[in-house]
Every structure is written in C-alpha cells, then in structure tokens.
C-alpha positions as CSV (number, residue, x, y, z in Angstrom):
1,M,0.0,0.0,-0.1
2,K,2.8,2.4,0.9
3,K,4.5,1.6,-2.3
4,K,1.5,2.7,-4.4
5,I,1.3,6.0,-2.4
6,Y,5.0,6.6,-3.0
7,I,4.7,5.9,-6.7
8,G,1.7,8.2,-6.9
9,M,3.5,11.0,-5.1
10,I,6.6,10.6,-7.4
11,V,4.3,10.8,-10.5
12,L,2.5,13.8,-9.1
13,I,5.8,15.6,-8.4
14,L,7.2,14.8,-11.9
15,L,4.0,16.1,-13.5
16,L,4.2,19.4,-11.6
17,A,7.9,19.8,-12.2
18,S,7.3,19.2,-16.0
19,Y,4.4,21.6,-16.1
20,S,6.3,24.4,-14.2
21,G,9.3,23.9,-16.5
22,Y,7.1,24.3,-19.5
23,Y,5.4,27.3,-18.0
24,Y,8.7,29.0,-17.3
25,S,10.1,28.3,-20.8
26,Q,6.9,29.7,-22.4
27,N,6.7,32.8,-20.3
28,R,10.3,33.9,-20.1
29,Y,11.4,36.9,-22.0
30,V,13.8,36.6,-24.9
31,E,15.3,39.2,-27.2
32,F,13.2,40.1,-30.1
33,R,15.1,39.6,-33.3
34,P,13.8,40.8,-36.6
35,V,12.4,38.1,-38.9
36,I,12.3,38.1,-42.7
37,A,11.1,35.7,-45.4
38,K,13.6,33.3,-46.7
39,E,14.3,33.1,-50.4
40,Y,12.4,30.2,-52.0
41,D,14.7,27.3,-52.7
42,R,12.5,24.2,-53.5
43,Q,13.2,22.4,-50.3
44,I,10.7,20.3,-48.6
45,I,9.1,22.4,-45.9
46,F,7.9,20.5,-42.8
47,F,7.2,23.6,-40.6
48,D,5.9,27.0,-41.2
49,N,8.9,28.5,-39.4
50,D,11.2,27.1,-42.2
51,L,9.8,29.9,-44.5
52,Y,11.5,32.6,-42.4
53,K,15.0,33.6,-41.1
54,F,16.5,36.1,-38.7
55,A,17.5,39.3,-40.2
56,E,21.0,40.6,-40.0
57,P,21.5,44.1,-38.4
58,N,22.0,45.7,-41.9
59,E,18.8,44.2,-43.2
60,V,16.5,46.4,-41.0
61,P,16.3,50.3,-40.9
62,P,18.0,52.2,-38.1
63,N,14.7,53.3,-36.6
64,Y,13.2,49.8,-36.6
65,Y,13.1,49.3,-32.8
66,K,11.3,52.6,-32.3
67,H,8.7,51.5,-34.7
68,L,8.6,48.1,-33.3
69,K,7.6,49.4,-29.9
70,W,4.8,51.2,-31.3
71,V,3.6,48.2,-33.3
72,L,3.8,46.0,-30.2
73,D,1.8,48.5,-28.2
74,R,-0.9,48.6,-30.9
75,C,-1.1,44.8,-30.9
76,H,-1.2,44.6,-27.1
77,V,1.9,42.5,-26.9
78,D,3.6,42.4,-23.4
79,Y,7.3,43.3,-23.9
80,L,10.3,44.6,-21.9
81,E,12.8,47.1,-23.0
82,E,16.3,47.2,-21.5
83,N,19.2,49.3,-22.9
84,G,17.3,49.7,-26.2
85,I,16.8,46.0,-26.6
86,I,13.2,44.7,-26.7
87,Y,12.3,41.4,-25.0
88,V,9.1,39.4,-25.7
89,Q,7.7,36.3,-24.3
90,N,9.1,33.0,-25.7
91,K,5.7,31.7,-26.6
92,R,5.4,34.6,-29.1
93,F,8.9,34.3,-30.3
94,N,8.4,30.7,-31.3
95,D,5.9,31.7,-33.9
96,M,8.1,33.0,-36.8
97,N,5.1,34.0,-38.8
98,L,3.8,36.3,-36.1
99,M,7.4,37.8,-35.6
100,W,7.6,38.3,-39.4
101,N,4.2,40.0,-39.2
102,Y,5.5,42.5,-36.5
103,T,8.8,43.0,-38.4
104,T,6.9,43.9,-41.6
105,R,4.6,46.2,-39.9
106,A,7.5,48.1,-38.2
107,T,9.3,48.6,-41.5
108,S,6.3,49.5,-43.6
109,S,5.5,53.1,-44.3
110,E,2.1,52.0,-45.8
111,F,1.1,50.4,-42.5
112,F,1.8,53.6,-40.6
113,K,-0.2,55.6,-43.1
114,L,-3.2,53.3,-42.7
115,E,-2.9,53.4,-38.9
116,R,-2.8,57.3,-39.1
117,E,-6.0,57.4,-41.2
118,M,-7.7,54.8,-38.9
119,D,-6.8,56.9,-35.8
120,S,-8.2,60.1,-37.3
121,T,-11.4,58.3,-38.3
122,N,-11.8,56.7,-34.9
123,L,-11.1,60.1,-33.2
124,I,-14.0,61.6,-35.3
125,Y,-16.3,58.8,-34.3
126,E,-15.1,58.8,-30.7
127,K,-15.7,62.7,-30.5
128,E,-19.2,62.2,-31.8
129,Y,-20.0,59.5,-29.3
130,V,-18.6,61.6,-26.5
131,D,-20.7,64.7,-27.6
132,S,-23.9,62.6,-27.8
133,Q,-23.1,61.1,-24.4
134,K,-22.6,64.7,-22.9
135,K,-26.0,65.7,-24.4
136,I,-27.7,62.8,-22.7
137,M,-26.0,63.4,-19.3
138,E,-26.9,67.1,-19.6
139,S,-30.5,66.4,-20.3
140,S,-30.6,63.8,-17.4
141,L,-29.0,66.5,-15.1
142,I,-31.6,69.1,-16.1
143,E,-34.4,66.6,-15.4
144,I,-33.0,65.8,-12.0
145,K,-32.7,69.5,-11.2
146,E,-36.3,70.1,-12.2
147,D,-37.5,67.1,-10.3
148,S,-35.7,68.2,-7.1
149,I,-37.1,71.8,-7.4
150,K,-40.7,70.3,-7.8
151,R,-40.1,68.1,-4.7
152,A,-38.8,71.1,-2.8
153,T,-41.9,73.2,-3.7
154,F,-44.3,70.4,-2.8
155,S,-42.7,69.7,0.6
156,K,-43.2,73.3,1.7
C-alpha cells in the first residue's frame, strides 16, 4: 500500500515539475530579433517556421526598434525594454510567422499611413460619441434638477 502511495507521489511531483518547466520556458522573455522571409529554394518544408530567417542588423532600418515598440503597443503585446533591446515572451517568439508580421509592420510606411488614417477616423467617431453622451447626461441632469425643485416646492 505504501509503495502505491510513494509511486503516486513521485508521478505527481514529476507532472508538477514538467508543467512548471514548460510554463517557465513559455513565459520567459527573450530578445526580439527581426524576422524576414527566406528566399524560396524548392526544399521540402515541414514547418511554417522554415519559411523565415532572422534578419541581419544591416537588413533592417535604423529606426526599426522605435517603430517596433509602437507596433507591439498597438497589438497589445507584453514586452520589456532594457538598454534599447526589446524582449518578448518566448511563446510569441516561437511563432516565426507572427514575428515576421511584426517586423513587416515596423518597416512598412504604408502600415503607418493606414494606422494614421484609422486613428483620425476613430477620433472623429469617438468625439461624436462623447458629444452625444454629454448631451444625454446634460438632459438627465436638467431633469434631475427640475424634479428636485418640484419636490422642494411640494414639501413646503
């Protein structure tokens, strides 16, 4: 009986240790390295990550990391910045397609133009919404004041 309990405890400890190791490896922060598409060379591709490679420093523009911070903020990605180096969680870094997407956005002037247009459009709609909410609140306040005045006159 004790032997079964010990074996069960050992299995439980091993499962917890493997899960905590996996959790740590996925959530630790690693340096973000720019990703670009590989040149096509008729190889058999088994994984999607085989389509991409890490960019050399001369293959990205000098203001890349400044733009990358903006892109990561817009995509709601958690990142850390230390000494000008951006660190992302390993679970995101393992997806080369996603990293290529962020790299492409950070180097694309067309993306920034579209985002600027969307921001200006959203600001117009947001201002209209805020104005309509202000009108509703003002009319509610006026009604409340009128009701309180009526109550004050009736109570006298």
